[in-house]
C-alpha positions in Angstrom: -267.9 51.2 -129.2 -270.8 53.2 -128.5 -272.9 55.0 -130.8 -275.4 57.9 -130.2 -276.0 59.5 -133.2 -278.6 62.4 -133.2 -280.5 61.6 -136.4 -283.6 63.7 -136.0 -284.1 66.9 -134.6 -287.1 69.2 -134.8 -288.3 71.8 -132.5 -290.3 69.4 -130.3 -288.5 65.8 -131.2 -285.0 64.4 -130.9 -284.0 61.0 -131.2 -280.9 58.8 -130.3 -279.6 55.3 -131.2 -277.8 53.8 -128.4 -275.7 50.6 -128.3 -276.1 49.5 -124.9 -276.9 49.9 -121.3 -274.3 52.2 -120.4 -275.0 54.7 -123.2 -278.6 54.7 -122.0 -277.2 55.5 -118.4 -274.9 58.1 -119.6 -277.8 59.8 -121.8 -279.8 59.8 -118.7 -277.1 61.6 -117.0 -276.8 64.2 -119.5 -280.5 64.6 -119.8 -280.3 65.9 -115.8 -278.2 68.4 -116.7 -281.0 69.9 -119.0 -283.5 69.9 -116.4 -285.3 72.8 -114.7 -287.7 72.4 -111.5 -291.1 71.1 -111.8 -290.9 68.6 -114.7 -293.1 65.7 -115.6 -291.5 63.2 -117.7 -293.0 60.0 -119.0 -291.1 56.8 -119.9 -292.7 54.6 -122.4 -291.3 51.1 -123.7 -291.9 47.3 -123.5 -290.5 45.4 -120.6 -286.7 45.8 -120.5 -286.2 48.5 -123.1 -284.4 50.3 -120.1 -287.0 52.8 -118.4 -285.3 52.2 -115.3 -281.8 52.4 -116.4 -282.4 55.9 -118.1 -284.2 57.0 -114.6 -280.9 55.8 -112.9 -278.7 57.8 -115.0 -280.9 60.7 -114.6 -280.8 60.5 -110.8 -277.2 60.0 -111.0 -276.9 63.0 -113.1 -278.7 65.2 -110.3 -276.4 64.1 -107.6 -277.9 60.9 -106.0 -275.2 58.6 -105.0 -277.3 55.8 -103.2 -279.1 52.7 -104.6 -281.6 53.3 -107.5 -284.3 50.8 -107.0 -287.0 49.9 -109.7 -290.4 51.1 -108.2 -292.3 48.2 -110.0 -293.6 46.6 -106.8 -293.6 49.8 -104.5 -295.1 52.1 -107.3 -293.1 55.0 -106.1 -289.5 55.5 -105.1 -289.1 59.2 -103.4 -285.5 61.1 -103.6 -284.8 63.7 -101.3 -281.8 65.7 -103.4 -280.2 68.9 -103.2 -282.1 70.0 -106.4 -285.3 69.2 -104.6 -287.7 66.4 -104.1 -287.5 63.6 -107.1 -290.4 61.2 -107.5 -290.1 58.0 -109.6 -293.3 56.1 -110.3 -293.9 53.0 -112.2 -297.5 52.3 -112.8 -297.0 49.1 -114.6 -299.1 47.4 -111.5 -302.0 49.6 -111.2 -305.2 47.8 -111.7 -307.2 51.0 -112.4 -306.0 54.5 -113.2 -308.3 56.0 -110.3 -305.8 54.2 -107.7 -303.8 57.4 -108.4 -306.3 59.4 -106.8 -306.0 57.3 -103.5 -302.0 57.5 -103.8 -302.3 61.1 -103.8 -300.2 61.3 -106.8 -301.3 64.9 -107.7 -299.8 66.1 -104.6 -296.5 64.5 -105.4 -296.6 66.6 -108.5 -297.0 69.8 -106.8 -294.2 68.7 -104.3 -291.6 67.8 -106.7 -288.6 69.1 -108.6 -289.1 66.1 -111.0 -291.4 63.5 -111.6 -290.2 60.3 -113.7 -293.3 58.2 -114.4 -292.8 54.6 -116.2 -295.8 53.0 -117.9 -297.8 56.3 -118.0 -300.6 54.6 -120.0 -301.8 52.9 -116.9 -302.5 56.3 -115.2 -304.4 57.5 -118.2 -306.9 60.1 -117.2 -305.2 60.7 -114.0 -301.8 61.6 -115.0 -302.2 65.1 -116.4 -299.8 66.3 -119.3 -296.3 65.4 -119.5 -293.5 68.1 -120.5 -291.1 65.5 -122.1 -292.1 62.2 -123.3 -289.4 59.3 -123.6 -290.3 56.8 -125.9 -287.8 53.6 -126.1 -287.9 50.8 -128.5 -285.7 47.9 -129.8 -283.4 49.3 -132.6 -280.7 46.9 -134.1 -278.9 45.5 -130.8 -279.5 48.5 -129.0 -282.2 51.0 -128.5 -283.8 53.9 -129.9 -284.8 56.9 -127.8 -287.3 59.5 -129.1 -287.8 62.6 -126.8 -290.8 64.6 -127.6 -291.3 68.0 -125.8 -295.0 68.5 -124.9 -294.6 71.9 -123.1 -292.6 74.9 -123.2 -290.4 73.5 -120.5 -289.9 69.9 -122.4 -288.9 71.6 -125.5 -286.6 73.9 -123.5 -285.0 70.5 -122.2 -284.5 69.4 -126.1 -283.1 72.7 -126.9 -280.4 72.2 -124.1 -279.7 68.8 -125.0 -279.2 69.4 -128.6 -276.7 72.7 -128.1 -273.2 72.6 -129.7 -270.8 71.8 -127.3 -269.8 74.9 -125.1 -273.1 77.0 -125.8 -275.5 77.7 -123.1 -279.2 78.7 -123.1 -280.1 81.0 -120.3 -276.8 80.5 -118.5 -277.5 77.1 -118.0 -274.7 74.8 -120.0 -275.9 71.6 -121.3 -272.7 69.2 -121.0 -271.5 67.5 -124.5 -272.6 63.9 -124.7 -269.7 61.8 -125.1 -269.7 58.2 -126.1 -266.9 55.6 -125.6 
């Protein structure tokens, strides 16, 4: 049985305890229903914590039906979707944050509906301010996710995510999260 208990909600932070990989995927799918255009989301956590799994759930939630590869070696995986362009970055292998300037990272930010960035600390000084930061840590046999709204848009995502079932915010319904 999957457990996803909301145990902390403040205006700018919400945490979930997830029992397994499928729960991570489902939460990513639900998060996607709460986004609006132009978000920069950072995904933090040690190797193997589930950053790419969460990104995979988000992409599926936005309607992507193809494969979702980890951008660990390519740095970037782009997705052209009905909602707009989504860019999934992984900065793990960056030797120097200045490499982002050579990659044209800021241009991607201007062009994107959504940017997901794994290992954002590797881009320190070039990344800019995220709207939503997702920290993933080991918790018992599963994971604890702490989502922090770092901008008005990020706080809005948290508000949509934590709405009681059946409510909406600005006519943007956020689907009830259901564990199994």
